[in-house]
Every structure is written in structure tokens, then in C-alpha cells.
N, C-alpha and C positions, 0 to 999 in steps of 0.2 A: 791673085789671092786677095780675099776680102777678110779683114779681121776686125773685130768690133767688141768692145766692152761698155755695159750701160753706165756703170759708175766707177770712177777711179779717183776717189776724194784726195789721195796723196799725189796724183799725177805721176805715178811712177811707171805706169803702162806695163805692169807685170803680167796682167791677163792678156794683153795684146801679144806680148813676146812668147808666151806659152803657145798660144794659138798659132803663132808664125812658125815655131819650131815644128809642130805637128803637122801643119799644111806643107811645110818644106819636105818633110820626110815622105809625106804622100806623093808629092810631086816627083820625088826622086824614085819611088817605086813604079810610078806611072810613066816615067821617062818624059815628063813634061817640063819645059824651060819656063821659069818664072820671069815674067816680063816686068811685073810691077806689083807692088803691094798697096792695096787700098785700105788704109786704116783709118778707123773712126774710134777715137778714145773718148770715154765718158759721154757717149751718145746712146739713147734709148732708141729701140726699134719696136716698142710696144704700142698697143692701142691707146694707152693713156698718155703718150707723148705727142705734142704737136710740133715739136721742133723738127726741121727738115734735115735730111741725112745728104748732104751736097756730095760726099765722097761716093756713096752709094749711087746716086743719080749720075754721076761722072762715069763710074764703072759700067753702068748699064748702057749709057751712050756709047762707050768704047766697044762694048760688045755688040751693039746694033750696027756700028760702022765697021766692024771687022778688025779693030785695032788689036783686040784680044779674041782668042777663039775657044777659051775655056775659063771658067771660074771655079776656084777651090775655096771651101770655107771648113772651119773646124766642125760645126755642126748646124743644123738647119735653124736653130733659134739665134745663131749669130747672124744669119743672113737676114732673117725677119721674124717677127712675132705676130704679124698680121696675116690672117689667112687670105685676106684679099689681095695683099701684096705678094704672097707667095703663089697664088693662082696666076697673077699677072707675069711673075717671073717665069713660071713654067710655060706659059703661053708663048712668051717672047723667046724662050730658049727653043722651043719647037719651031717658031717662025724663022728665027735667025741662025739656027743650027749650031750654036756654041755648045761645048761640052760643059758638064758640071759634075763635081765630085766632093764628098765631104769625108772627114777622117772616120765617120761612123759608118760608112760604106753604103750610103743610099744610092739606089740606081734610078735614074730617070729615063732610061732608054726603052723602058716598057710600061704599059698601062698599069700594071699592077704595081711596079716600082713608084710611079707618079701618085698613085692612090695612097700607098704607105707613106710617102713623104707629106701629102696633103694631111693626112690624119695626124702626123707628127706635128705639122704646122698648126693644126687646130688645137692640140694639146698645149703647144707652147703658148698660144694666144690665151687659152683658158687659165693657164698658170698665172700669167700676167694680171689678168681681170680678177682672178680670185685673191691675188696678193694686194690688188688696189682695194678690193673690198674690205679685207682685214685691216688695212692701214686706215681707210676712211671710218670704220667701225670703232677703231681704237681711238681715233682723234675725236669722234662723236662723244665717246664715253668720257673722255677728259673734258671736253667742253661742257658737258652736262654736269659734271662735278665741279665746275668752276675753275679748272686747271689749264694752264697755258700749254701750247704744243711742247713736246720734249725734243731735245736735240738740238743741233744747229749751233751756230756762233753765240757768244755772249750777247745778251740783249743789253743795248745802251740804257744806262740807269740802274742796272742790277748787277750785283756780285755774281761771278761765274759760280755754277754749281751750288747756288743757294736755294734753288727751288723757288726763285722769285720772291724770298723772304727777306733779303738783305740789299739795301740800296747803296748806291755810290753817291754821297752827298754832293760833290762837284758836279756830277752828270745830271743829278736831279735838279740842281740850280739851273743848268742850262736848258732842261726840258721846261721848266717853268718860264723862263725867259723867251724860249721859242713860242710857248703858248701865248704869252701876253703879246708877243710881236704879231702873231697871227691874228689874235682878237682885236689888234689895233690897225687891221687891214694890211699889214706887211706880208710879203710873199716868202714861200719856203726858200727862195734864193737869198733873201735878206737874212733869214735865220741861218742858212749855211755859211754866209760871210761873217756873221757874228759869232757863230761857234768857231769857225776856222781862226779868227782874230785872237780868240782867247786861248788858242793852242790846242783846242780839242780835235780829236780824230775819232773816226767811226770805230766802234767796237768789233765790227764784223771783220774788216780788212785793214783797219789801222791806217786808212787813207783819209785825205781831206773830205769835208763834207760837201755834198752836191744837194740840189733840190730834191732829187729822187730819193736820196738817203734820208733826208729830213722828213719827207713824206712817209717814209716807212716807220720812222720812229713815232 
């Protein structure tokens, strides 16, 4: 069974659990034994993501080597949102002979079934790309109006939910100190140590400062 969810900000894996229940019910109806659950939580499978999917890669390796003889997913867009990846998956299924099933009832045993599945894959990819276009357009409009990006953790130096209109005086002093240090040829590592020594912590995670976090500020 392969289960995946793109975003899980709270880390509760609720989407993963719902997919698993539905897939187990399908396996029971098919009389298939679940050997392993390949789960990827908070992992995107869209064309806009550059992050690898190590669990998916491992599953395909197991399918090619015969460790598993069938793959079950909740829906085709949980497997992938890339039409090229779906095409490769179907070719490997045909070559290595493993079975494939979804809770939505797709059939890959016939040419027409594979065609319908490919169409669904193309639709899933289009939905992802259209969503990315809308997000990029919204960010562009905010930038043209001189507004910062919305959402995300509190930005260091500004009060939360203030629309970047209210500053935190203590943090402003640290930012100015850091700026002066960098202009004096000090490094982001020097700034991180100075901020940590003053008891400051990052606003995003509440952890100690690192050169990377300083660069972000």
C-alpha cells in the first residue's frame, strides 16, 4: 500500500490514516495480503516539487525485484501528479507484471483502462499547475502593491498578525547590530553567535540562531 499527503502542517498524519483505512478495505475485498505500508507524509508529488520521494523509489524497487506483487493506492493523484511518472509506472507494471488497484476502481489490465488512467493523471497534473499559477499570480499582485508574502511563521523583527506594521524593539536592535557586524566584514556565523549570546531565538522555530537563519533574516 502506498499512501501520501502533500501537506501536513500539524504533523498528525490524518490524511495518511484515512487513505490507509480505505486501502485496507479494498485489499480485504480483493483477498490481498498487505505486506507493507509505504507512507510519505508531507511530501509533494507534483510537477512543481523538486524534492525526491525516497519511499516511492523504494516501493518501485521492491516491485521490480518481486518483493511485492501488487500496489494499492487511494487514488491516482496519491501515486503521482506527473504524467511522465505515471507513464513510466504503467510501463514498469506491464514489464514486471505486478498488479495495481485504487479505491476508485481504475483498471490497468486493458488498453482502454490504461488510457482512462492516463487521462486522469493528466488532469491531476493540470490541477497542480493551475494551482501554482494562481499562487504565483497572487504573490505577484502583492509584490506589485509593495506588500509582503502572506502566511508562514512570524517574521523576526515584527509583531505577529500586525501586517508588518508593528516592530519588536528588542529584535530591531539585534537586526541593526547584525547589519553593522556584516558591514564590518563579520560573518553570518558571528552574527548568530552574538544573537545567541544575548538570549535571542529564531521567531520561526524558537531555536538557536545559525548562519543560515541569519541569512534568511
